[in-house]
N, C-alpha and C positions, 0 to 999 in steps of 0.2 A: 743590485747588477748595473750598471748599465748597459745602452743598448749595442755597444762594439761586442764586451762583454757576453754579452745574453746569446749574439750569432754565434762567438768563437766558441762557445761552450755547447749549442749546437752541433755547431759545424763536428765537434769533435766528439759528441757524442752519436750520431750520425756514423763518422770515420769508427768509432769505438764497435758500434753494433752492428754494421758489416764487416767486421772484420777488415778493415783497408788501413793497409800501413801509410800509403803514400798516396790520396786520391788524384795529387797532380799527376802523379808515372804511371796512370792508366788508359787504357784508350776510352775511349767515349763518343754519344753520338751527341754531340754539342748541340742544345735547342736553341743557343742564344745565334747558331750560323754562322761563328769564326771557330777556324780548326786548323792544321797543320797537312789535310787532306779535305779537299772538296772535289765532292761525287755527283755529274752531273746525269740524270737515268734518260736523259731523250735527244738525239739529233738526227734532224732529216732533209736531205733537200729535194724529196718527190714534190710532185706536183706543183712545180712554181714555187715555192716555199724555199725559205735562208734559213739558216740557224746565227744571230748574234748570239755572240757569247764575253762573259766580263769575267774579270780576277782584279780584287783589289787588296790590297795592300794596307791594312791599316797601323803598321809597327813605324816606327824612325828607326827601323835598321833596314837590307836589303835582303831579297828573299832570292836563292838557285830554285827552280820546281821543275819539276818532269813535267808535261801537257801529253797524254795521250789517247787517243780517238783509238776505239774495238767496234767492229762493225757487230749486229745484234743476232744474227744465229749463234756461232759457238766465242762469241769475244776474241776471235784473235786481231792483234792490232793491224792497223791500217795509217796510221801516222803516228812518231812520236818526235819530240824536240824537245830542249833545255828551254828556260823563258828564264829570263833574268827581270826580277821586279826590284826599282830604285826602292827608298825607303817614301810611303803616302803615295805611290804609285796605281793606277788602272792597268791595264792590257785587255784591248779589245779586239774581237775579231771575226769573219763572217764566212760560214761553213755554208759552200754554195754546190747548184751543177755545172760541169762543162759544159753541159750541153746548153744550155740556160744560158750562158755567158758569149754564148759564139763559139766555143773553142771544143775540140776533136774529144771524145771519149764517153763512157757512158756513164763517168763514178763521179765521186763528191771532190772538191778541190776547198782551200782556204786559203782568204787576203785578210789583209792586215794595215790600216790604215796609222795605225799605234806606232810608236815610234822606241819603244822598248826592245830591249835585247832579244832577239830570238837565233839561239843554233840549232842547226844552220838557218840561212836567213832564208825568207820565202821568195826565191829567186828563178823559180823554174820558167817564168813567163811577165810579159806585163797588161794587164787588163786596160781597159778604155779608160778609166779612170785615174791608170799610171800609178797602182798599187801592183807589186809582186805578188805575185801568189803557187800554193803547192799543192798538186795533187792530190790523191790518198791512194795508198797503194795495195795490190792485189798479193804481195809476195807471201804474206803471211797464214795464208788461209791454202796457197796454193803450193808452198814446199814449207813443211811437207801439207799433201792435200789434206781434206778431215771431212769430207763427202757429201759436204754442204757444196751450195752455188758456187763457180768457180770465176762468173766474170764480175769487172769492173765495177757492172750495178748493186754488187753486195757491201760495197765501199758505204751506199746511199744512206743509211740509217742505222741505229746504231747508241753506243752510248760513251762518256769519256769521263776523266777523270784527271786531279792536278795534286801532286805527291808534293810535299816540301822533301829536299833536299837538305838544304842547311841553308841558314843566315850568312851576310856575307858583313865579315866584322867596318866599320864605319871606318872612314882615312886607310884600308889596305888600297892596294893597287887595284882589287878587281871593283873596290866599290866605287872608284874615279870613272874607271870606266864605264859604268851603268849608269850614274846619278846623270841626270835628267842636266845641261846648263842652255840655258835659253832654250829650254823643254825636248833637248835632243843630246842624248846620251853619246858622247866623244868617242868610248872606243869597242863599239858594238861588236867591228872587225879582231877584234884580238879577246876579247870575254871570253869567251870558251876554251881557247888556252890557257888562259891564266886561269881558270878555273880549273881546268885540270892538271896543273902542274902544281899550283902555289898551295900546300894545305892549309898554310896558316891566313890565310885571305877567308876561311871559312868556318864556321863553328856548327854545331848540333844546335839543329832549327826550332826554334818557336812556334805558335801560333800566330793568329790573326791574320788571316786570308778570310774573306768570302766572297762569291760569285754568283752570276746568275745569268740564265740564256732565256731566248724567246726564238720559238718559231713563228717565223712571219711570212706570208702569201699576200707582197703589194698590191697586186692587182686585186684580189676575193676582200681586201682589207682585215684581213686576220692576224691575231697579233697573241700566244699563247707563249705566257712568261711564267717561268718557275726561277726557284730558289737553290741553288746548289745545295745538296749535304755536307755539312761540317763535319768532318772526325778529327777529334781536338787529342794529346794525348797520345800519337802514334808510335815517334821515336823519339828516343833519347839519346839517339848516335846521329853523326853525319852521315845520310845515303847517296854522298855526290856517284853520278856513273854519267857515263861520257852520254854526249847526244846519239841518237838512237839506239842507244842499250836498252834492251829490256827488263831492266831493274833502274830505279825502285818498282817494285809493284806494291800490291793491297797486302802481301803476302809476307815484307817486310818488317811487321809490325814488330815491337818491343817495349822491353821498359828498363829502367836504371839497373846498370848492373849487367844489363844483357843475357839473364837466364830465362825471363818468363816473357810474357806475352798479355795482362793482367786487362780484362774488358767490366767497365762498369756499364749495368744497362737496370733502366729504371723496368719494371715489373707489376703494373697493379697497385704503382704509386712507394713500392716498397724496392729498395737498392739491391740489386742481386751483381755480390760481387765472382766474375770469372774466370781462373787464373790455369793457361795453358803455356805450353812452352814458348819460348824466342821462336818468331818467324813461323809461326803458327797462324793462318789464315782462317781459323775458326776465332779468332778474337776479335777478329773485323767481322765475320758472319755474325756472332753472336749480337752485336749492336743493331742487324738490320732484321735479325730472325721474328716473323711474325707468325702468330696461330692464324691469325685472320684478318683477312683485311674486306676493307668497307670503303665505299663512295656511293655517287648517285647517279644516274645514268638520264637520258630521256633523248627522242628520236620522235621523227617525223616521216609518214610515207612516200614523202614530196620528197624529200634531203634539206626540206629548210631547215629543220632540227637535229643535229649528230650529236654523238658522244662516243669519245675514245678512251680505254685506260691501257696508261701504259704501266705496264709490270714490269719493270727490270729486275735482272739478280744480278748485282753488282761483284758479288764473290764466285759467281757458278761456274766459271772455265777453270777454278782450281780442285773442282771436284769431278769434271764429267770429259775434260778433255785432254785425251791419251796422250799428247804433245808434253803436256804439265805432267800428268797422274801417273805415266806411262804405264797404264793397265787400259784396259775398254772398258774394263768394268766402272761405276759409277763409284765416289766414295759416299758416306752417309755424309750430309741427310738428302743425298740426290740418289732416282733410284736407275736412271741410266747415265751409260757412258755415251758422249755422240756420236753419235752413226753405231749404236750398240744393238739397235732395235730397227730405224729406219732413219735411211739416210738424211744427213743434217738436219734431224734431231736430236734431242735428247728429255725425253716425255717424265713428266712427274702427276702425280694422280692428285687433282683435288675438288673438294665439293663444292658447288653451289648453292646458293637459299638466293632464291630473288623475289622482290616483292613491288608491288604499285605504292602508290602514295597512301591509298585507304587501307595499306593493312593487309589485300589481297596476296596469296600466291600461288605458286602452282609448281607441279612438277615438271622438270624440264625433260628435254628427250635424253634416252641413253647414253650420250657421251657431253649432253651439256652444249655443248657447241657443235657447228653446222658450217659447211658440209663436216660429217667425221671421216677425217684422212682415214685411208684403210692400215689395217695394225694396228692402230693407236689406241691408247688404253683408254676407257669412259675418263668424261671428263680431265683432259691433261692440260698442263703448259707445256710447251716444248721447247722453246728459246731461249735465250738470255736475255732478247731484247723482245719485248711480247706488247702488240697490240690487240685489245681486246675490243671488238667493236658492236654495237645493239641493232642494227637499222638493216640486217642481210648482208648478201652478198653485195663484194666492192661499196659497202658504207662508210668505209675509214674517211673522219675529214682530215686525219693528217695524209691522207696519200699513202697509208704503209703497205708492202709486201708482208711484214711480220705478223699477220692479221690471223685470229678467229674469233670468229660471230658468236654471241650470246643470242641462241633463239627463243626472245621475248615474246610476249604476247600481249605485254604492256608496252607503254609509249612512253613510260616513268615510272622512275620509283628508285630501290638502293638495291644492291647486289652487295652480296657477302659472300667472301672464297674460303672455304675453311684448308689451308695448309696442313693442317693434321688429319686430314679424311683417311680413312682404315675400312671404309664398306667392300671398296674393290682390293685392295690392297695393294702393292709396291710388286716388283721384280723378288725381292724376297723377303720372309716373316720379320728380318731382323729392322726394316725400314722403311713399313708403311706407312709410320706415322710421322715419318719422317724428321727421325732423332736425331740429333747431334752427338759427335762423340761427347763423351763427359768430360768437363774439362777435370786438372788435378786436384780440384776441392770439390768434387762430386758434384756439379753444376750438371744438367741436361738440357738444353734448349730444345722445343718443340714445332716443328715448322720450318719454313723456308727463309731466307736471306732475300728481301722483296727492299724496293723504293720504289718512286713513282705519284704519277697523279691523274685525273682524271681531266680532261680537254674537252668541251663543249662550245659548239659552234650555231649560232642565230644569223639565216640568212632571209634578210627581207627585201635584197637587190637593192633597184634606185628608187628610191621612193621622192616626193616631190614636198619642198619647204620653200616655203615664200617664191616661189614659182621656179624653183631650182631644182634639180635632179641633184641628190645626194646620195650615195652609198650609206646603206645603213646593215651592216654587218658587223656582227657583236660576236666577241668570244670569252672566253673565263678556261680558269685553270685552278685546280685543287687538289691538291694532296691528299691520299689517301691515308685513311687512317685504319688502324690496327689493335690488335691485341698481341700480347705475348704468353707465353707457357713455357714457368722455368720450373723444374721439376731441384730440387735442393738436394733430396734422397739419393736421386741417378738410378733407380729402382724402377719408379714409377711407369704406369700406363696409360696412355688417354683412354679415356671413357667419351661415350657419347652425351653432350650436353643438350638440353631445348635447345631447337631451332638450325639443329645440324652444328652448333659448334661445337668443336671437341678442343682438351686440354687434357692435362694432365689431373691424376688423382688429387685431390682435395686436399686430403690427408696430407702431401707431401709438400703441396704446389707454394712456392715463393710467393 
């Protein structure tokens, strides 16, 4: 058997064992970084920082995509627009603080020097560099209100997503409008109208997008860069929506045929297939569901070394926001609706295990975080975008206002967060282990859907090199590592395992 035939046979065997009818039609988190949907776990404009972002179209056809920014408390939308990428195109932008640019307002805004077409265009005003900009809005969290902060400063940090709506047919009128001629698309002013009115200009989207973002502080010389998570196989149909629409969103996931949404998840080396009804957010949550999150940390008392963990929950709003769920209580696997127990929060109990670099560990205080908010359950993560700090109060190197501090006696080591912790229980016996609703083929994932990274900062200040002063600050970013727990019997319970790790029963563990 030649190599190609062997590869084909192996793939066929995997598909047969896993019971996959069509691997290409199922939603998956692509480890190669290309997809139809890109999820960026964090943006911020706090503490003199800006967030630079990019999206790249690697294909020979144009793309119509939805770009959406979401604030960090409850993931209410703060800006939404359509973007048209021509073949092999790159779009870049800069999210910045209005006050840092000398403009009135306490919130965030975005500008671009890129020529790719956006709808609407950024024409709210003109910056000193000649670029138009658009500020972020507070409308979505003030109408209706959601018990969180109401000021414009709520727009200053959160996360964002880019969702493919359709591919643009080559040689169509829309393609001609958005394709660069001498580096400038000729028809941006009328591209959105063409997109909305001529159905034959677009077809269901393929993949091929990748993206990245960087949090930059020019004065401090720090640069936290990360790759966007790429979700492929998200939709088999067009998701065309007008600019400013709340659609498409992550719940619009679907398979070929439209009746189901199948998730492919690698769990401890095994490929798990979980099938849900079409347009079920659980299919996307399954891709990011983690039973445990791991990463390192280090900090110094004088602030010269620091670490922040960004723990984002990209689908949480679909389970806890009363505006979406039409109920004040949470849908599993989450425990509390937003504002159900504490204003501006939606808390989930987690377990914490912390070690230094020499295997030493300690029992953390009652709530694990400090200070412990009144009424907050022990060791809880309470926002949709969370930033965990390690150096005490006001120690966030990202300047975050979405923080919880880990009360660690160690200056360096690693932390494990158990997202299936059942020691303290949740708000009901049915969700204390954060069990997702069973898929139609009997798969239950335990844990919570998360993504994110650790950011590190080393500040040496100005040092001397060859008699000249040089800025000697350094930064790095490390993606979180996770373990998963998928119970294919749909009846397993989570057991205690060594070192505080919790997973489902080994008898039915996939």
